[in-house]
C-alpha positions as CSV (number, residue, x, y, z in Angstrom):
1,M,181.0,84.8,130.4
2,N,181.2,81.5,127.6
3,A,182.5,80.9,124.6
4,H,178.4,81.3,123.5
5,T,177.9,84.8,124.4
6,K,177.2,86.7,122.1
7,H,180.7,88.7,121.6
8,Y,180.9,92.6,122.2
9,A,182.7,93.5,118.9
10,G,180.7,90.6,116.9
11,D,182.9,89.1,114.1
12,G,185.7,92.0,115.0
13,S,185.3,94.2,111.8
14,H,185.9,98.0,112.8
15,T,182.8,100.0,112.3
16,D,181.5,101.2,109.0
17,S,183.1,104.1,109.2
18,Y,185.9,106.6,107.0
19,Y,188.8,105.4,108.5
20,A,188.0,102.1,108.2
21,A,186.9,102.4,104.6
22,S,189.9,104.6,103.6
23,A,192.7,102.3,106.5
24,N,196.4,101.3,105.5
25,P,196.5,97.4,105.0
26,S,196.9,95.4,107.9
27,P,197.5,91.4,108.5
28,E,194.3,89.9,110.4
29,R,196.1,88.4,113.7
30,A,195.6,85.0,115.3
31,A,193.3,84.4,118.9
32,L,195.1,83.7,121.8
33,T,195.3,80.1,122.0
34,G,196.4,77.9,125.2
35,H,199.0,79.0,128.0
36,Q,201.3,81.1,127.7
37,D,203.9,83.4,129.4
38,I,205.3,86.9,129.0
39,D,207.1,89.3,130.8
40,V,204.5,92.1,130.5
41,C,200.9,91.4,128.8
42,I,198.7,94.8,128.3
43,V,195.1,94.1,127.5
44,G,193.9,96.6,124.8
45,A,195.7,97.3,121.6
46,G,194.2,101.1,121.1
47,Y,196.7,104.2,122.0
48,S,197.3,103.2,125.6
49,G,198.0,99.7,125.2
50,L,200.1,101.1,122.0
51,S,201.6,103.6,123.6
52,T,203.1,101.2,127.0
53,G,203.9,98.8,124.5
54,L,206.0,100.6,122.1
55,H,207.6,102.3,124.4
56,L,208.5,98.8,126.3
57,V,209.8,97.1,123.4
58,E,211.5,99.9,122.3
59,K,213.3,99.2,126.3
60,G,214.4,95.5,125.3
61,Y,210.8,93.9,127.0
62,K,209.1,90.8,126.1
63,V,205.5,92.3,125.7
64,A,202.1,90.9,124.4
65,I,199.0,92.8,123.7
66,I,195.6,91.1,124.0
67,E,192.6,92.2,122.0
68,G,188.9,91.8,122.1
69,A,188.7,92.8,118.5
70,R,190.9,94.3,115.8
71,V,193.9,96.8,116.5
72,G,191.6,100.1,117.3
73,W,188.9,99.0,116.8
74,G,187.5,101.7,120.1
75,A,187.9,104.9,120.1
76,S,191.6,104.7,118.8
77,G,189.9,104.2,115.5
78,R,187.0,105.8,115.5
79,N,187.6,109.0,117.1
80,G,187.5,113.1,116.0
81,G,191.7,112.4,115.1
82,Q,192.6,116.0,117.0
83,I,195.8,116.7,118.5
84,V,194.4,118.5,121.6
85,N,196.7,119.3,124.1
86,G,195.6,119.4,127.1
87,L,193.3,117.0,129.0
88,N,189.3,117.3,129.6
89,A,189.7,118.9,133.1
90,S,191.9,123.2,132.4
91,L,194.8,123.5,134.4
92,Q,193.0,125.5,136.3
93,T,190.6,123.2,137.9
94,I,192.9,121.0,138.1
95,R,194.6,123.5,140.5
96,K,191.6,124.5,142.1
97,R,191.4,120.9,142.5
98,Y,194.3,119.4,143.3
99,G,196.7,122.4,144.2
100,Q,199.5,124.5,142.8
101,D,202.0,121.5,142.2
102,T,199.7,118.7,140.5
103,A,199.0,121.8,137.9
104,T,202.6,122.7,137.3
105,F,203.6,119.3,136.4
106,V,200.3,118.7,134.5
107,A,201.2,121.4,132.8
108,G,204.5,120.3,132.0
109,L,203.1,117.4,130.4
110,V,200.3,118.7,127.9
111,Q,202.1,119.0,125.0
112,E,203.8,115.6,125.2
113,G,201.1,113.5,123.7
114,G,201.1,115.2,120.6
115,E,204.7,115.2,120.4
116,I,205.1,111.7,121.6
117,I,202.9,111.4,118.2
118,R,204.8,113.2,115.7
119,E,207.9,111.3,117.4
120,R,206.5,107.8,115.8
121,I,205.7,108.6,112.9
122,K,208.5,109.9,112.0
123,T,210.0,106.9,113.3
124,Y,208.5,104.5,111.8
125,D,207.1,105.5,108.6
126,I,203.1,106.1,109.5
127,N,201.4,107.4,106.7
128,C,198.4,108.7,108.4
129,D,198.0,112.6,107.3
130,L,199.5,114.4,109.4
131,K,198.5,117.9,109.6
132,E,198.9,121.0,112.0
133,K,196.9,123.2,113.9
134,N,194.0,123.1,115.6
135,I,191.5,126.0,116.6
136,F,189.0,126.6,119.9
137,T,186.1,128.7,119.0
138,G,183.7,130.5,120.7
139,L,180.2,130.9,120.3
140,T,179.5,134.2,122.3
141,K,181.5,136.7,124.2
142,A,181.5,134.4,127.7
143,H,183.6,131.9,125.5
144,M,185.7,134.0,124.1
145,K,186.2,135.2,127.9
146,E,187.3,131.8,128.4
147,L,189.7,132.1,125.9
148,E,191.4,134.1,127.0
149,E,191.9,133.0,130.5
150,R,193.2,130.3,129.1
151,Q,195.7,131.9,127.1
152,A,197.0,133.7,129.6
153,L,196.5,130.6,132.5
154,W,198.5,128.8,129.8
155,K,201.7,131.3,129.1
156,T,201.9,131.8,132.9
157,Y,203.4,128.4,132.4
158,G,205.5,128.7,130.1
159,I,203.1,127.6,126.9
160,D,203.3,130.5,124.4
161,N,202.4,128.6,121.4
162,Q,198.3,129.9,121.3
163,E,197.4,133.0,119.1
164,M,193.6,134.6,120.3
165,L,191.6,135.1,116.8
166,D,188.9,137.8,116.8
167,K,186.1,137.4,114.4
168,D,187.2,138.7,111.5
169,Q,190.3,136.8,111.8
170,L,189.1,133.3,112.4
171,R,187.4,134.1,108.5
172,A,191.1,133.4,107.7
173,H,190.9,129.8,109.2
174,I,187.1,129.4,109.2
175,N,185.1,130.7,106.9
176,S,181.8,130.8,108.8
177,D,179.5,133.2,110.6
178,L,178.6,130.8,113.5
179,Y,181.3,132.6,115.7
180,E,182.3,135.3,117.8
181,G,186.7,134.4,117.6
182,G,188.5,131.7,118.5
183,L,192.3,130.6,120.0
184,I,194.4,129.2,117.3
185,D,197.1,126.8,119.1
186,H,200.0,126.0,116.6
187,S,201.2,122.6,118.1
188,G,197.7,121.1,118.1
189,G,196.8,119.2,114.8
190,H,194.9,116.4,112.7
191,M,195.4,112.2,111.4
192,H,193.5,109.4,110.1
193,P,193.2,108.1,114.5
194,L,193.2,104.7,112.5
195,N,195.8,104.9,110.3
196,L,198.0,105.7,113.0
197,A,196.5,102.9,115.1
198,L,197.9,100.6,112.6
199,G,201.0,101.8,112.1
200,E,201.9,102.1,115.6
201,A,201.1,97.9,116.0
202,A,203.0,97.5,112.7
203,A,205.7,99.0,114.7
204,F,205.6,97.2,118.0
205,E,205.8,94.2,116.0
206,K,209.2,95.1,114.1
207,L,210.4,95.6,117.5
208,G,209.3,91.7,118.7
209,G,205.9,92.1,120.3
210,T,203.0,89.9,119.9
211,I,199.2,90.9,119.5
212,Y,196.6,88.5,120.2
213,E,193.9,89.6,118.6
214,M,189.7,88.5,118.6
215,S,190.8,87.6,122.2
216,R,187.8,88.6,124.2
217,V,189.0,88.7,127.9
218,T,186.7,86.9,130.6
219,S,188.4,87.2,133.6
220,V,192.0,88.6,135.5
221,D,193.7,87.6,138.4
222,T,195.3,90.0,139.9
223,D,195.9,88.2,143.1
224,A,198.2,85.9,141.7
225,A,202.2,86.2,142.4
226,K,201.6,86.2,138.8
227,P,198.7,87.8,136.8
228,V,196.8,85.7,134.5
229,V,194.7,86.6,131.6
230,T,191.7,84.5,130.2
231,T,190.3,84.7,127.3
232,D,187.4,82.7,125.4
233,G,190.6,80.7,123.7
234,G,193.3,80.8,126.1
235,T,195.0,82.1,128.8
236,L,198.1,84.2,129.8
237,T,200.4,84.3,132.6
238,C,202.7,87.8,133.1
239,K,205.6,89.1,135.2
240,T,203.1,92.5,134.6
241,L,200.3,93.0,133.5
242,V,198.6,96.2,132.0
243,L,194.9,97.1,131.9
244,C,194.0,99.7,129.2
245,G,190.7,98.5,127.8
246,N,189.2,102.0,128.7
247,A,185.9,102.4,127.4
248,Y,184.9,98.6,126.5
249,L,186.9,96.8,129.5
250,G,183.0,96.3,130.5
251,H,182.4,94.2,133.8
252,V,186.3,92.7,133.6
253,V,187.9,93.9,136.9
254,P,185.0,95.3,138.8
255,K,187.6,97.0,141.1
256,L,187.7,99.3,137.6
257,T,184.1,99.2,136.5
258,P,183.2,102.3,139.0
259,R,186.2,104.6,137.8
260,V,184.7,105.4,134.6
261,M,181.3,105.9,132.5
262,P,181.1,104.7,128.7
263,V,179.8,107.9,126.6
264,S,179.5,107.4,123.0
265,T,180.2,110.2,120.8
266,Q,179.4,110.5,116.2
267,V,180.7,111.7,113.6
268,M,180.4,112.0,109.9
269,A,181.8,112.4,106.5
270,T,180.6,113.8,103.9
271,E,181.7,112.7,100.6
272,P,184.9,114.3,99.0
273,L,184.5,118.1,98.4
274,G,187.1,118.5,95.9
275,E,190.1,121.5,96.6
276,E,188.1,124.2,95.7
277,L,185.1,124.0,97.8
278,A,187.6,122.4,100.8
279,K,189.6,125.2,100.5
280,S,186.9,128.3,100.9
281,L,186.0,126.2,103.7
282,L,189.0,125.5,106.2
283,P,191.6,128.2,104.2
284,D,194.4,126.6,106.0
285,D,193.6,122.8,107.2
286,A,193.3,123.4,111.0
287,C,191.2,121.1,112.9
288,V,188.6,122.9,115.3
289,E,186.4,122.5,117.9
290,D,184.0,125.3,119.6
291,I,184.0,125.4,123.7
292,R,180.3,124.3,123.9
293,Y,179.5,121.5,127.4
294,I,178.4,119.4,124.7
295,L,181.0,120.7,121.4
296,D,181.0,120.4,117.7
297,Y,184.4,119.3,116.4
298,Y,185.2,118.9,112.5
299,R,188.2,118.7,110.6
300,L,189.1,117.7,106.2
301,S,190.7,114.7,105.3
302,G,193.3,113.4,103.4
303,D,191.1,113.7,100.1
304,K,188.9,117.3,101.1
305,R,186.0,115.3,103.1
306,M,184.6,117.2,106.1
307,L,184.4,114.8,108.8
308,F,182.4,116.5,111.4
309,G,181.4,115.4,114.9
310,G,179.7,115.8,118.4
311,G,176.9,114.9,120.4
312,T,177.1,113.0,123.6
313,V,175.2,109.8,124.5
314,Y,175.7,109.0,127.9
315,G,176.2,105.5,128.8
316,G,177.5,104.8,125.4
317,S,174.5,104.1,123.5
318,D,174.3,104.6,120.2
319,P,171.8,107.0,118.7
320,T,168.9,105.5,116.0
321,D,170.3,108.4,112.9
322,I,172.8,109.8,113.8
323,K,173.7,111.4,110.2
324,A,170.1,113.9,111.5
325,K,171.3,114.3,114.9
326,L,175.2,115.9,113.4
327,K,173.4,117.8,110.0
328,A,171.2,120.5,111.4
329,N,174.7,121.7,113.2
330,M,177.1,120.5,110.7
331,D,174.6,123.2,108.6
332,K,174.8,126.3,111.2
333,V,178.2,125.5,110.8
334,F,178.3,125.7,107.2
335,P,175.5,126.2,105.3
336,Q,177.3,125.5,102.1
337,L,177.5,122.1,102.6
338,K,173.2,122.0,102.7
339,N,173.2,120.0,100.4
340,V,176.3,117.6,100.3
341,K,176.2,113.9,100.3
342,I,177.0,112.4,104.1
343,D,179.0,108.7,102.9
344,Y,179.8,107.5,106.3
345,A,178.1,107.8,110.1
346,W,179.4,106.4,113.0
347,S,179.6,105.9,116.0
348,G,181.5,105.6,119.1
349,N,182.9,105.0,123.0
350,F,185.4,107.0,125.5
351,A,185.4,106.4,128.9
352,L,184.4,109.2,131.3
353,S,185.8,109.8,134.6
354,F,183.7,112.2,136.9
355,S,186.3,115.0,137.6
356,R,187.4,114.7,133.9
357,V,190.4,114.1,135.1
358,P,192.2,110.4,133.7
359,Q,193.3,108.3,136.4
360,M,196.1,106.2,136.8
361,G,196.9,103.1,139.0
362,R,197.6,100.4,140.2
363,I,195.7,96.7,141.4
364,G,198.2,94.5,144.1
365,N,201.4,95.0,143.3
366,N,201.6,93.4,139.2
367,T,198.8,95.2,137.6
368,Y,198.7,99.2,135.9
369,F,195.7,100.2,134.4
370,A,194.6,103.8,132.8
371,H,191.8,105.0,131.6
372,G,188.9,107.7,131.6
373,Y,190.8,110.5,129.0
374,S,187.5,111.6,129.0
375,G,187.0,112.8,125.5
376,H,190.6,114.0,125.1
377,G,192.4,110.5,124.8
378,V,194.2,111.0,121.4
379,T,197.2,113.3,123.2
380,G,196.7,111.4,127.0
381,S,197.2,108.3,126.1
382,H,200.2,108.3,124.5
383,T,201.5,110.6,127.1
384,F,200.2,108.0,129.5
385,G,202.0,105.5,127.7
386,R,205.1,106.1,128.5
387,I,204.4,106.9,131.2
388,L,202.9,103.2,132.4
389,A,206.5,102.5,130.5
390,E,208.4,104.4,133.0
391,A,206.8,102.6,136.2
392,I,206.9,99.4,134.8
393,D,210.9,100.1,133.9
394,G,211.7,100.7,137.4
395,D,211.2,105.4,137.4
396,L,207.9,105.6,139.5
397,T,208.3,109.8,139.1
398,R,205.1,110.9,137.1
399,F,203.5,107.4,137.8
400,D,203.0,108.2,141.3
401,V,201.4,111.8,140.8
402,F,198.5,110.9,138.8
403,E,197.8,107.7,140.6
404,N,197.7,109.8,144.0
405,V,195.1,113.0,142.3
406,P,192.0,111.2,143.7
407,W,189.2,110.4,141.8
408,Y,185.6,110.2,142.9
409,P,182.7,108.2,142.0
410,F,179.5,109.0,139.6
411,P,176.8,110.4,142.6
412,G,174.0,107.5,142.1
413,G,176.3,105.3,141.7
414,R,175.6,102.8,138.1
415,M,171.6,103.3,138.7
416,F,171.9,107.0,138.8
417,R,174.8,107.9,136.8
418,V,173.1,108.5,133.3
419,P,170.0,110.0,134.8
420,Y,172.4,113.0,136.7
421,S,175.3,113.0,133.8
422,V,172.0,113.9,131.6
423,V,170.5,116.8,134.0
424,G,174.2,118.2,134.4
425,S,174.7,118.5,130.5
426,W,171.7,120.1,130.5
427,W,172.2,123.0,133.2
428,Y,176.0,123.5,130.5
429,G,174.1,123.2,127.6
430,L,171.4,125.9,128.6
431,R,174.2,128.0,129.9
432,D,175.6,127.9,127.0
433,K,172.7,129.0,125.1
434,L,172.6,132.0,127.6
435,G,175.9,133.0,126.9
436,V,176.9,132.7,130.9
């Protein structure tokens, strides 16, 4: 890849989202130039990279993060902003696939990401509109049974801060007739995701870390005794390399390319609703997601807009009309918003693993990676960042568990993984509609 190749991020500006329009002030950092040396190099200034980097500089390491665009440019600055505990794959699924010991291990850390986020916000005084509680909603009797089983299973692991809500009880939290009921997680929450990333970047730099922006990685040498990262403008040699490009790493590291598939999801933001209307829709300001295979998720912003997301496009392409794609779903949930203006609509990619379990591992002795959060990256990336930092610092206890979890390629390889996934989504979508 040469310097004349079109940059995947254009001029590096954030997508035209509500988050970018309401972002806290943040400096534009210089690109990597010349040749540099560092203890630890991290590729990607999203949550995974920032979490890993911040944990490491707190331990005294010299760390540089290389970012192809701006801090939080990818999923970390575009997502739904929901602090949802757990992985995409349920604890029941993990137990069936990988055994009770692995399920017990995962259960012990499913709430850790949210705890890390709250600690970061408090310790570094990050202004990102943090709010508490999230609600899972069911549209069918089958969904409600699934939620009841989830609550019961989590209780067996000592997680007892979830509460079932019948249809009438749910109305106290969500003013909609669409649902059969729900499950509220009192340890969940939501926040402004881009401002969280920007705040974590500022904390990282305050402790001595360096961030290079607009430094697209063109190649990575993981076979050298000291890994070398090459960008359009320079090179960086390090003792330890951490790859956190996730859905935007592209084909720079061929060994990682078949492990995940980029998938886009969409979000839109209404005009400010005003205190009265906003409170009538979501009285206690919790965030919400339903449990369909292709789900809706929504919440109120700090300035009382409805942020409504959903949809899935396998392969990572953007829909031609995001507003049209999401507006019909929002109107089903809240007919009260039928005539409300939509101020922003945007799309972004997350990395999907075939098993829906995030992956962590090593290439050679000195290169680590983490990716594949499958739509649950807000909390998972913060937890994985801590585990990566532990491993680099010599404690491989938790890292080894995840490294040894088997991963599976998408059936059909890169050529057929998209149509395969689309057919699968049709099947599960049909099951949701039929209530089975």
